[in-house]
C-alpha positions as CSV (number, residue, x, y, z in Angstrom):
1,M,-13.1,21.2,7.8
2,T,-11.9,21.5,4.3
3,R,-11.3,18.9,1.6
4,T,-8.5,19.2,-0.9
5,P,-9.3,17.7,-4.4
6,L,-8.7,14.1,-5.1
7,A,-5.1,13.4,-6.3
8,L,-5.8,10.0,-8.1
9,P,-6.1,8.7,-11.7
10,L,-10.0,8.7,-11.9
11,C,-10.1,7.4,-15.4
12,L,-8.2,4.2,-14.5
13,A,-8.4,1.7,-17.5
14,L,-7.5,-1.8,-17.0
15,S,-4.5,-1.6,-19.2
16,L,-1.6,0.4,-17.7
17,V,-0.7,2.0,-21.0
18,A,-4.4,2.4,-21.9
19,L,-4.8,4.0,-18.6
20,A,-1.9,6.4,-19.4
21,A,-3.2,7.3,-22.6
22,A,-6.9,8.0,-21.3
23,C,-5.8,9.8,-18.0
24,A,-3.3,12.0,-19.9
25,G,-5.7,12.8,-22.5
26,D,-3.2,12.4,-25.1
27,D,-4.9,11.4,-28.5
28,A,-1.8,11.8,-30.9
29,A,0.0,8.6,-29.4
30,T,1.0,6.2,-32.1
31,T,-0.3,2.6,-31.2
32,H,0.6,-1.1,-31.5
33,G,-0.3,-4.2,-29.8
34,S,-3.0,-4.5,-27.1
35,A,-3.6,-3.7,-23.6
36,T,-1.3,-4.3,-20.7
37,L,-1.9,-6.0,-17.6
38,G,-5.1,-7.7,-18.3
39,S,-7.9,-7.4,-20.8
40,G,-11.4,-6.1,-20.6
41,G,-13.0,-3.3,-19.1
42,P,-13.0,0.4,-20.5
43,G,-9.6,-0.4,-22.1
44,G,-10.2,-3.8,-22.7
45,P,-9.6,-5.9,-25.8
46,G,-8.0,-3.8,-28.7
47,S,-7.0,-0.9,-26.4
48,A,-4.1,0.9,-27.7
49,E,-0.4,0.4,-26.3
50,T,1.7,3.5,-27.4
51,T,5.1,3.1,-29.0
52,V,7.8,2.9,-26.4
53,D,10.3,5.7,-26.8
54,A,13.3,5.0,-24.4
55,S,14.4,8.7,-24.7
56,A,11.2,10.0,-23.3
57,T,11.5,8.4,-19.9
58,E,13.8,10.6,-17.7
59,T,14.9,10.4,-14.1
60,E,16.8,12.7,-11.8
61,S,18.9,12.1,-8.8
62,A,17.5,11.9,-5.3
63,S,18.9,15.4,-4.7
64,A,16.2,16.9,-6.7
65,S,13.8,15.7,-4.4
66,T,11.9,17.9,-1.8
67,T,13.8,18.2,1.5
68,G,12.4,15.9,3.7
69,A,12.3,13.1,6.1
70,T,14.6,10.5,6.6
71,D,13.7,7.5,9.2
72,S,16.5,5.2,9.4
73,S,15.9,3.7,12.9
74,S,15.7,0.2,11.6
75,G,18.6,0.4,9.3
76,A,17.9,0.3,5.5
77,S,14.3,-0.7,6.3
78,E,12.6,2.6,6.2
79,T,14.1,5.8,4.6
80,E,11.3,7.9,3.5
81,G,12.2,11.2,2.2
82,A,15.3,12.7,0.8
83,S,19.1,11.8,0.9
84,A,18.8,8.4,2.7
85,T,21.5,5.8,2.5
86,T,20.9,2.2,2.3
87,D,22.6,-0.7,3.9
88,G,23.4,-3.3,1.2
89,S,23.5,-6.2,3.4
90,T,21.0,-8.9,3.6
91,T,19.3,-8.8,6.8
92,E,17.4,-11.9,6.9
93,G,17.6,-15.4,5.4
94,S,14.0,-15.3,4.5
95,S,12.8,-13.2,1.6
96,A,9.2,-12.8,2.6
97,T,6.9,-12.1,5.4
98,T,4.6,-15.1,4.9
99,D,4.8,-18.2,2.8
100,A,2.3,-17.6,0.2
101,T,3.6,-19.6,-2.4
102,T,1.1,-21.6,-4.4
103,D,1.0,-23.6,-7.6
104,A,1.0,-21.5,-10.7
105,T,-1.5,-23.7,-12.3
106,T,-3.9,-23.3,-10.0
107,D,-6.3,-20.3,-8.8
108,A,-5.1,-20.5,-5.2
109,T,-3.7,-17.4,-3.7
110,T,-3.9,-18.0,0.0
111,D,-1.1,-19.2,2.4
112,N,-0.5,-22.8,3.2
113,P,2.2,-22.5,5.8
114,S,3.1,-25.8,7.5
115,T,2.6,-24.4,11.1
116,T,-0.6,-22.4,11.7
117,D,-2.2,-20.9,14.7
118,A,-6.1,-20.5,15.2
119,P,-7.4,-17.2,14.3
120,P,-6.8,-14.3,16.8
121,N,-9.4,-13.2,19.1
122,T,-10.1,-9.9,17.5
123,C,-12.9,-7.6,17.0
124,A,-13.0,-8.3,13.4
125,A,-13.2,-12.0,14.1
126,L,-15.9,-11.4,16.4
127,A,-18.0,-9.4,13.9
128,I,-17.5,-12.2,11.3
129,E,-18.6,-14.7,14.0
130,S,-21.7,-12.6,14.9
131,G,-22.4,-11.3,11.6
132,Y,-21.9,-7.6,12.5
133,P,-21.9,-5.5,9.3
134,T,-19.6,-3.0,11.1
135,A,-17.4,-3.5,14.1
136,V,-16.4,-0.9,16.4
137,C,-13.6,-1.2,18.9
138,E,-13.6,0.7,22.3
139,A,-10.1,1.0,23.6
140,G,-8.2,3.3,26.1
141,G,-11.7,4.5,27.7
142,S,-12.9,6.1,24.6
143,G,-16.6,5.1,25.3
144,I,-17.3,4.7,21.8
145,C,-19.3,1.3,22.5
146,G,-20.8,2.8,25.6
147,G,-19.2,0.3,27.7
148,E,-21.2,-2.6,26.2
149,G,-20.1,-5.5,24.0
150,P,-17.6,-8.2,24.7
151,A,-13.7,-7.9,25.2
152,T,-11.3,-9.0,22.4
153,D,-7.7,-9.0,22.4
154,E,-7.1,-5.3,21.3
155,C,-10.6,-3.9,22.6
156,E,-12.0,-3.3,26.0
157,H,-15.5,-3.7,24.1
158,C,-16.4,-4.6,20.6
159,C,-19.7,-3.5,19.4
160,T,-21.8,-2.7,16.2
161,K,-24.3,-0.3,17.5
162,A,-22.3,3.0,18.3
163,I,-21.5,4.0,14.6
164,T,-23.3,2.3,11.8
165,G,-21.1,3.9,9.0
166,S,-22.1,7.5,8.7
167,Y,-18.5,8.4,9.0
168,W,-17.1,6.7,5.9
169,I,-16.0,9.3,3.4
170,D,-16.4,8.1,-0.1
171,A,-14.4,9.8,-2.8
172,G,-16.6,8.7,-5.6
173,D,-15.5,8.3,-9.2
174,H,-14.6,4.7,-8.9
175,H,-13.2,2.6,-11.6
176,P,-16.2,0.7,-13.1
177,K,-16.5,-3.0,-11.7
178,I,-15.2,-5.7,-14.0
179,A,-17.0,-9.0,-13.7
180,K,-14.2,-11.3,-13.9
181,G,-13.0,-13.3,-10.9
182,T,-14.7,-13.6,-7.4
183,Y,-13.9,-11.7,-4.2
184,S,-14.3,-12.8,-0.6
185,T,-13.1,-11.8,2.8
186,G,-12.5,-13.8,6.0
187,L,-10.1,-15.2,8.5
188,A,-7.2,-17.5,7.3
189,P,-4.5,-19.6,9.0
190,V,-1.6,-17.7,10.3
191,M,2.0,-18.9,10.2
192,G,4.3,-18.9,13.4
193,S,6.6,-15.9,14.3
194,L,9.0,-13.9,12.5
195,Y,11.7,-12.2,14.7
196,G,9.8,-13.1,17.6
197,V,6.5,-11.4,16.6
198,P,3.8,-14.2,15.7
199,E,1.5,-13.3,12.9
200,A,-1.3,-13.9,15.0
201,H,-0.6,-10.7,16.6
202,V,-0.6,-8.6,13.6
203,Y,-3.2,-10.4,11.6
204,H,-6.6,-8.7,11.1
205,R,-8.3,-9.8,7.9
206,S,-7.7,-11.6,4.6
207,L,-9.0,-10.2,1.3
208,V,-9.0,-12.6,-1.6
209,H,-9.6,-12.4,-5.3
210,T,-9.9,-15.8,-7.2
211,Q,-9.4,-15.9,-10.8
212,D,-6.2,-17.4,-12.4
213,A,-2.5,-17.6,-11.8
214,Y,-2.0,-14.0,-13.1
215,T,-4.8,-12.0,-11.6
216,G,-5.6,-13.8,-8.4
217,W,-4.2,-12.4,-5.0
218,E,-4.8,-12.4,-1.3
219,L,-4.1,-9.2,0.6
220,R,-3.5,-9.6,4.4
221,L,-4.5,-6.5,6.5
222,G,-2.7,-5.9,9.8
223,K,-4.2,-4.5,13.0
224,G,-3.0,-1.1,11.9
225,S,-4.7,-1.7,8.6
226,Q,-1.4,-1.9,6.8
227,I,-1.3,-4.3,4.1
228,Y,1.6,-6.7,5.3
229,S,1.2,-9.7,2.9
230,I,0.4,-9.9,-0.7
231,G,0.1,-13.7,-1.6
232,T,0.1,-14.6,-5.4
233,S,0.8,-17.6,-7.4
234,R,4.6,-16.4,-7.7
235,G,4.6,-16.3,-3.8
236,Q,4.9,-13.6,-1.5
237,L,5.2,-10.1,-2.9
238,I,5.9,-8.0,0.3
239,G,9.7,-7.8,0.8
240,A,12.3,-8.8,3.4
241,Q,11.6,-7.6,6.9
242,V,14.0,-6.4,9.7
243,P,14.0,-7.3,13.3
244,D,12.8,-4.0,14.9
245,G,10.3,-3.2,11.9
246,V,8.7,-6.5,11.3
247,W,5.4,-5.8,9.8
248,I,5.4,-2.2,10.8
249,D,7.8,-0.8,8.1
250,R,8.3,-2.7,5.0
251,V,4.7,-3.0,4.3
252,L,2.1,-1.3,2.1
253,M,1.0,2.0,3.8
254,T,1.0,5.7,4.1
255,V,3.3,7.7,6.3
256,A,3.0,11.3,7.2
257,V,5.8,14.0,8.4
258,A,5.6,17.4,9.8
259,T,8.9,18.7,8.3
260,A,8.9,21.6,10.8
261,K,9.3,19.3,13.7
262,N,11.1,16.5,12.1
263,T,14.9,16.1,13.2
264,A,17.5,13.5,13.4
265,D,17.3,13.5,17.0
266,K,13.5,13.6,17.2
267,P,11.9,12.0,14.2
268,Y,8.5,12.9,13.4
269,F,6.9,10.0,11.3
270,I,3.3,9.0,11.6
271,H,2.9,5.4,10.6
272,Q,-0.2,3.9,9.4
273,A,0.9,0.5,10.7
274,G,1.9,1.8,14.2
275,T,5.2,2.0,16.3
276,Y,8.4,0.1,16.1
277,K,9.2,-2.3,18.8
278,D,12.3,-1.1,21.0
279,P,14.0,-3.9,22.9
280,N,16.1,-1.5,24.8
281,Q,13.1,0.0,26.2
282,G,11.5,-3.4,27.0
283,V,9.1,-3.3,24.1
284,N,9.4,-6.5,22.2
285,E,6.6,-6.1,19.8
286,P,5.5,-3.3,17.6
287,Y,2.4,-1.2,18.7
288,W,-0.2,-1.4,16.1
289,S,-2.0,1.6,15.2
290,P,-5.5,1.3,17.1
291,M,-8.3,0.3,14.7
292,L,-11.4,2.3,15.5
293,G,-13.9,0.9,13.0
294,V,-14.3,-1.5,10.1
295,Q,-17.0,-2.1,7.5
296,D,-16.9,-5.3,5.4
297,D,-18.9,-4.2,2.3
298,L,-19.3,-7.2,0.3
299,A,-22.1,-5.7,-1.8
300,N,-19.3,-3.2,-3.2
301,D,-16.3,-5.6,-2.8
302,T,-15.0,-3.1,-0.5
303,Y,-13.2,-3.3,3.0
304,R,-13.1,-0.2,5.0
305,T,-11.0,0.7,8.1
306,V,-10.4,3.6,10.1
307,V,-7.4,3.8,12.3
308,W,-5.5,6.2,14.6
309,P,-2.0,6.1,13.1
310,Q,0.8,6.5,15.7
311,Q,4.1,7.9,15.9
312,A,6.6,5.6,14.9
313,H,9.2,6.3,17.6
314,I,7.2,7.0,20.7
315,Y,9.4,4.8,22.9
316,A,12.5,7.2,22.4
317,G,11.4,10.0,24.8
318,I,9.8,12.0,21.9
319,A,7.0,14.1,22.8
320,W,5.4,14.3,19.2
321,R,1.7,13.6,19.0
322,S,-0.5,11.9,16.2
323,E,-3.5,14.0,15.8
324,V,-5.0,12.4,12.7
325,L,-7.5,9.7,11.7
326,L,-6.9,7.6,8.7
327,Q,-9.5,5.7,6.5
328,Q,-8.3,3.2,4.1
329,H,-11.0,1.6,1.6
330,V,-9.5,-1.5,-0.3
331,R,-11.7,-2.3,-3.3
332,D,-11.6,-5.4,-5.5
333,V,-12.3,-3.9,-9.0
334,G,-12.0,-7.2,-10.8
335,D,-9.6,-8.8,-13.2
336,G,-6.4,-8.3,-11.1
337,I,-7.0,-4.5,-10.2
338,V,-7.2,-3.4,-6.6
339,E,-8.3,0.2,-5.8
340,I,-7.0,1.8,-2.6
341,T,-8.2,4.9,-1.3
342,Y,-6.6,7.1,1.7
343,V,-8.7,9.7,3.7
344,Y,-6.6,11.7,6.2
345,S,-8.3,13.9,8.7
346,N,-6.2,16.2,10.5
347,F,-7.8,17.2,14.0
348,G,-4.6,18.4,15.4
349,D,-2.4,21.6,15.2
350,D,0.4,20.2,13.3
351,T,0.9,20.8,9.2
352,L,1.9,17.6,7.5
353,D,3.7,18.3,4.5
354,F,5.8,15.1,3.4
355,I,3.6,12.3,2.8
356,D,4.2,8.8,1.2
357,L,1.1,7.9,-0.8
358,P,2.1,5.0,-0.6
359,W,5.2,3.8,1.1
360,S,6.0,0.1,0.4
361,G,8.5,-2.7,0.4
362,F,7.8,-5.2,-2.3
363,A,9.8,-8.5,-2.7
364,K,12.4,-8.2,-5.6
365,A,13.2,-12.0,-6.2
366,P,9.9,-13.0,-7.9
367,I,9.6,-9.8,-9.7
368,P,13.0,-8.3,-10.3
369,N,12.6,-6.2,-13.6
370,Y,11.2,-2.7,-13.8
371,A,8.9,-1.2,-16.6
372,E,8.7,2.5,-16.3
373,S,6.1,4.7,-18.0
374,G,7.3,7.6,-19.9
375,A,5.7,11.1,-20.7
376,D,5.0,10.0,-24.3
377,L,2.7,7.4,-22.6
378,G,4.9,4.6,-23.8
379,W,7.2,2.6,-21.5
380,T,10.8,1.2,-21.2
381,W,12.9,-1.3,-19.2
382,A,14.4,0.7,-16.4
383,S,17.8,-0.2,-15.1
384,I,18.0,1.0,-11.4
385,A,21.2,0.7,-9.1
386,K,19.6,2.0,-5.8
387,W,16.1,3.2,-5.0
388,T,17.3,6.4,-3.2
389,D,19.0,7.7,-6.3
390,H,16.1,7.0,-8.8
391,L,13.5,9.8,-8.5
392,V,11.1,10.1,-11.4
393,P,9.1,13.4,-11.7
394,N,5.4,12.7,-12.3
395,T,5.7,15.1,-15.2
396,M,7.8,12.7,-17.0
397,T,5.9,9.8,-16.5
398,A,2.4,8.3,-17.5
399,G,1.8,7.6,-13.8
400,W,2.8,4.0,-13.4
401,I,5.6,1.5,-12.9
402,A,5.3,-2.3,-12.9
403,M,7.6,-5.0,-11.4
404,V,8.1,-7.8,-13.8
405,E,8.9,-11.5,-13.4
406,A,11.0,-11.5,-16.6
407,K,11.8,-9.0,-19.5
408,D,9.0,-10.5,-21.5
409,P,5.7,-8.6,-22.2
410,Q,3.8,-11.8,-21.5
411,A,5.4,-12.2,-18.0
412,F,3.5,-11.7,-14.5
413,A,3.7,-8.2,-13.4
414,L,2.5,-6.1,-10.4
415,G,1.8,-2.5,-11.7
416,V,1.5,0.5,-9.3
417,V,-0.8,3.2,-10.7
418,Y,0.2,6.3,-8.6
419,G,0.0,9.4,-11.0
420,Q,-2.4,11.3,-13.3
421,G,0.0,11.6,-16.3
422,P,2.3,14.4,-17.5
423,K,-0.5,16.7,-18.4
424,K,-2.3,16.7,-14.9
425,S,0.9,16.3,-12.7
426,Q,2.5,19.3,-10.9
427,P,6.2,20.1,-10.7
428,G,7.6,18.5,-7.6
429,Q,5.5,15.5,-7.6
430,A,7.6,12.4,-8.0
431,M,8.1,8.7,-7.5
432,R,11.1,7.1,-6.0
433,Y,11.7,3.4,-6.4
434,G,14.2,0.6,-7.0
435,P,16.3,-2.0,-5.1
436,N,17.7,-1.7,-1.7
437,G,21.4,-3.2,-2.0
438,N,21.3,-6.9,-2.0
439,E,18.1,-7.5,-0.2
440,D,15.1,-9.1,-1.6
441,L,13.4,-5.7,-1.5
442,T,12.0,-3.1,-3.8
443,V,11.3,0.2,-2.0
444,L,8.6,2.4,-3.5
445,E,7.4,5.9,-2.3
446,A,5.0,8.1,-4.2
447,L,5.4,11.6,-3.2
448,P,2.4,13.8,-4.7
449,K,3.5,16.7,-2.3
450,P,0.0,17.2,-0.5
451,V,-0.1,19.6,2.4
452,I,-2.6,18.6,5.1
453,G,-3.2,21.5,7.6
454,P,-5.1,21.6,10.8
455,G,-8.7,20.7,10.0
456,D,-8.1,19.4,6.7
457,T,-9.4,16.3,5.1
458,Y,-7.4,14.8,2.1
459,L,-8.2,12.1,-0.1
460,F,-5.8,10.1,-2.3
461,R,-6.3,6.9,-4.5
462,Y,-3.9,4.5,-6.2
463,H,-4.5,1.3,-7.9
464,L,-2.4,-2.1,-8.0
465,V,-2.7,-4.3,-11.1
466,F,-1.9,-7.8,-11.1
467,G,-1.5,-9.7,-14.6
468,R,0.5,-9.9,-17.6
469,L,2.7,-7.0,-18.6
470,S,1.3,-6.8,-21.9
471,P,-0.8,-9.9,-23.1
472,Q,-1.6,-10.7,-26.5
C-alpha cells in the first residue's frame, strides 16, 4: 500500500486572506484592514488582508477542464465533471433539506421543526446510550462483531469490541485548536419526510459548535457519512433537493470516478453518500453507503467515520463494483472553522482518476454573493451565470472562495478553503462553482486531480469557515 502526499492547506490560518498569504508564502503582498472570516488564532487580530486586484482573478470556461464524468441521472442535481448541462427550472418549492432557521440574535444552531420523530434505532444511537467509545456495524454477514451485539436498523450486530480504533489514519498537521465556542455531539430531533424519504431514515449524528450568530453551526451526518444538513443562524445552507436524489446527491461529500469505465450508458460514480433511489426498479429510498465504524473523539473535537461508498447507479443493470473504503474525519477547530479530512483506500483493481474533493450543493438564497480569491492573494466579488461555465484554475487563486449574505465585508459568509495557493498548486487543478439555473443551489466541486490506483491510500483535507467575510 502506498500513500500519496497530503493535498491540503496545512498552514490554515483563521482568516481566509491571511490563510492565503501564509500558505502561498507570498511575503510581498500589500496589506490593509484585518483578518477575514473571524479573528484570533495564528492569523488572528491584526492579520494582513491583501489589497484586492480584480484583474488578478481569472477564470476559464468549462471546456478547459479535464475530460470527465457527467452524472445527470437526477436532472441538474449532480453533474460532476466536464461539459454538463443544467436545468434552470426550480425542482421543488422548498429551498432546503431541513428547517434549521434560528434567531440570528441567539447562539442556537440546531433544527427546531414543528413535526419531529424519535431518534432512529441506529448503531450510533446505541453507542451513545451504552457509552461505547467506538461503534462497529456488522452487516451483510461480514462477521466484524463476531456475531455478538444487539441488532439495529442497519446492522445485524452493533458492537464496540471488534476494532478499537487502530484502523484510523491520522493525517497530522492539524490546524491548532482555537479556544472559542463549545463543541458537542449527539442525537437531535428529526423532521418529517422530503420526497417520501423520512429524515429519520438518513440521520446518523449531529455535530454542533455553539458560539454566536456568525460562527455557530450544526452539521448533520447521514448514514453514508455525508453532510446532508448545515444549520446556521441564517437557516439551512444545504441547497434544494430533487426527488430521486434526496440527501444522496446535493450534499457535502466526495465522489470518485474511473474514467476508463465511465460512459453515458454505464456511468461509474462512487458516492460517499450511497446509491440513488430508482422507483422504476421498485427502489423507493436511497441505499446509504454502509457505515463500518465510527469514533466520537470528544477529547479532540473530532468525529470519525469509515464507510464503504457505493456505486450511485447499481439498480440500472450496471456491473461496476466499489472496492474502496472511505474515512471521514470532521473536526471542530473552533471560532467557526471546520476541518474535514478524507482518506481513500483502494483495495480493488480500478484506477480512480476523476475525484470531487469535495462535491457539494449549498443553498443560494441565504448566501447569494460570491467572493473569489486571486493569485495575488487578494479577492474580488465574482459574477457567475452558471456553475458549469465557471472553472477557476488553482494556480489563479489563493485556494478559497466564500458565499456571502450581502456584498459587505461585514456580512455573514461561508468560506471553503480547498487549495494550497498559486505557488503550491499544479496545472490542471481547479475549482468549479456557481449557481444552477433558477434553483436555490450553488454547486461547488473541487478538482485537485489525484489518481488513486490499486492499493493506494490517498488523503485530502479542506476547511469550512463560518463567520463575517472581513470583520473590523
